C-alpha positions in Angstrom: -53.8 -110.3 -131.0 -53.1 -107.4 -133.3 -52.7 -107.9 -137.0 -50.5 -105.9 -139.2 -51.5 -105.2 -142.8 -49.3 -103.9 -145.5 -50.5 -102.5 -148.7 -48.3 -101.7 -151.6 -49.5 -99.7 -154.7 -47.8 -100.0 -158.0 -46.9 -96.7 -159.6 -49.8 -95.3 -161.6 -47.9 -95.4 -165.0 -47.5 -99.2 -164.6 -51.3 -99.8 -164.4 -52.2 -97.7 -167.4 -51.9 -98.8 -171.1 -49.1 -97.2 -173.1 -47.7 -95.6 -169.9 -50.5 -93.0 -169.7 -50.8 -91.0 -166.5 -54.0 -91.5 -164.5 -55.1 -88.0 -165.1 -54.7 -88.3 -168.9 -56.4 -91.7 -169.0 -59.3 -90.5 -166.9 -59.6 -87.4 -169.0 -59.6 -89.5 -172.2 -62.3 -91.8 -170.7 -64.4 -88.8 -169.7 -64.0 -87.3 -173.2 -65.0 -90.6 -174.8 -68.1 -90.8 -172.5 -69.0 -87.1 -173.0 -68.5 -87.2 -176.8 -69.0 -83.5 -176.8 -66.9 -83.2 -179.9 -65.3 -86.1 -181.7 -63.4 -86.1 -185.0 -61.1 -88.2 -187.0 -57.8 -86.9 -188.3 -56.0 -88.7 -191.1 -52.8 -88.0 -192.9 -51.3 -89.9 -195.8 -48.0 -89.4 -197.7 -48.3 -90.5 -201.3 -46.6 -90.4 -204.7 -49.1 -89.3 -207.4 -48.3 -90.3 -211.0 -50.6 -88.5 -213.5 -51.4 -89.4 -217.1 -53.5 -86.6 -218.8 -54.7 -85.8 -222.3 -54.9 -82.2 -223.3 -57.3 -80.8 -225.9 -56.9 -77.3 -227.3 -60.2 -75.5 -227.5 -58.7 -72.4 -229.0 -55.2 -71.1 -229.4 -55.0 -70.0 -225.8 -57.6 -72.2 -224.0 -57.4 -75.9 -223.4 -58.9 -78.6 -221.2 -57.3 -81.7 -219.8 -58.6 -85.0 -218.4 -56.8 -88.0 -217.1 -56.0 -90.4 -214.3 -53.4 -90.6 -211.5 -52.0 -93.7 -209.9 -51.3 -93.1 -206.2 -48.8 -95.0 -204.2 -49.3 -94.8 -200.4 -45.9 -94.4 -198.7 -47.0 -93.6 -195.1 -50.3 -93.0 -193.2 -51.5 -91.9 -189.8 -54.9 -91.9 -188.3 -56.1 -90.5 -184.9 -59.4 -89.9 -183.1 -59.5 -86.5 -181.3 -61.9 -86.1 -178.4 -62.7 -82.6 -177.1 -64.4 -81.9 -173.8 -64.3 -78.9 -171.5 -61.9 -77.1 -173.8 -59.4 -79.9 -173.6 -58.3 -82.1 -176.5 -57.3 -85.7 -176.2 -55.7 -87.4 -179.3 -55.7 -91.2 -179.6 -53.7 -92.7 -182.4 -55.3 -95.6 -184.2 -53.8 -98.7 -185.8 -56.6 -98.6 -188.4 -55.5 -97.4 -191.8 -57.0 -94.5 -193.7 -56.5 -96.2 -197.1 -55.8 -99.8 -198.1 -52.2 -99.5 -199.3 -52.3 -102.9 -201.1 -55.2 -102.0 -203.4 -55.6 -99.7 -206.3 -55.7 -96.0 -205.4 -55.9 -93.0 -207.6 -57.7 -90.0 -208.9 -59.6 -88.9 -212.0 -58.2 -85.5 -213.0 -60.1 -82.6 -214.6 -58.7 -79.2 -215.5 -59.0 -76.2 -217.8 -56.3 -73.8 -218.6 -55.2 -70.6 -220.3 -51.8 -70.2 -222.0 -50.3 -66.8 -222.5 -47.1 -65.9 -224.4 -44.9 -63.4 -222.6 -41.9 -62.8 -224.9 -40.2 -66.1 -225.5 -41.8 -67.6 -222.4 -45.3 -69.1 -222.2 -47.2 -69.1 -218.9 -50.3 -71.3 -218.3 -52.7 -71.0 -215.4 -54.7 -74.2 -214.9 -57.3 -74.7 -212.2 -57.8 -78.5 -211.5 -59.9 -80.9 -209.5 -59.1 -84.5 -208.6 -61.8 -87.0 -207.7 -60.6 -90.1 -205.7 -61.1 -93.6 -207.1 -60.3 -97.1 -205.7 -59.3 -97.2 -202.0 -59.2 -93.4 -201.8 -62.9 -93.2 -202.7 -64.0 -95.9 -200.3 -62.3 -94.3 -197.3 -64.4 -92.5 -194.7 -62.3 -89.4 -195.2 -62.7 -87.2 -198.3 -59.6 -87.0 -200.4 -61.0 -84.9 -203.2 -58.7 -82.0 -203.9 -58.2 -79.1 -206.2 -55.9 -76.2 -206.8 -54.2 -74.1 -209.5 -51.2 -75.2 -211.5 -48.9 -72.5 -212.9 -46.8 -73.8 -215.8 -44.0 -72.1 -217.6 -42.5 -73.3 -220.9 -40.0 -71.9 -223.3 
């Protein structure tokens, strides 16, 4: 007596987490196994409230030191795997920074103020060192730049 067998396969997107295609999921698994190049990408949106004290060294030169409170509004973290010239990005539920704790910076700067007619222009290079939850993160949030300030 002959037996009939019937096999039904579910669509591949139903069997993968988050609706990933088989090719993408396999590629991600291969990239994780190969670990040819793995990095973490983090992005945070903050409000920075600085309180600084300025000391005039001369008439035109000054230095400034202070602290900034940082409120974390939004954050995103992902691990990026790269293998065979293909990148796979996997978002994480892990946070970059504890948004319930104290986060901030210690601010350092020096500046030069120059009068131009009735206007004063200051050029002030600065550097900010993270403290609190920003410092204990595995990502480096130290930053610097140049402030250009006009006053009249």
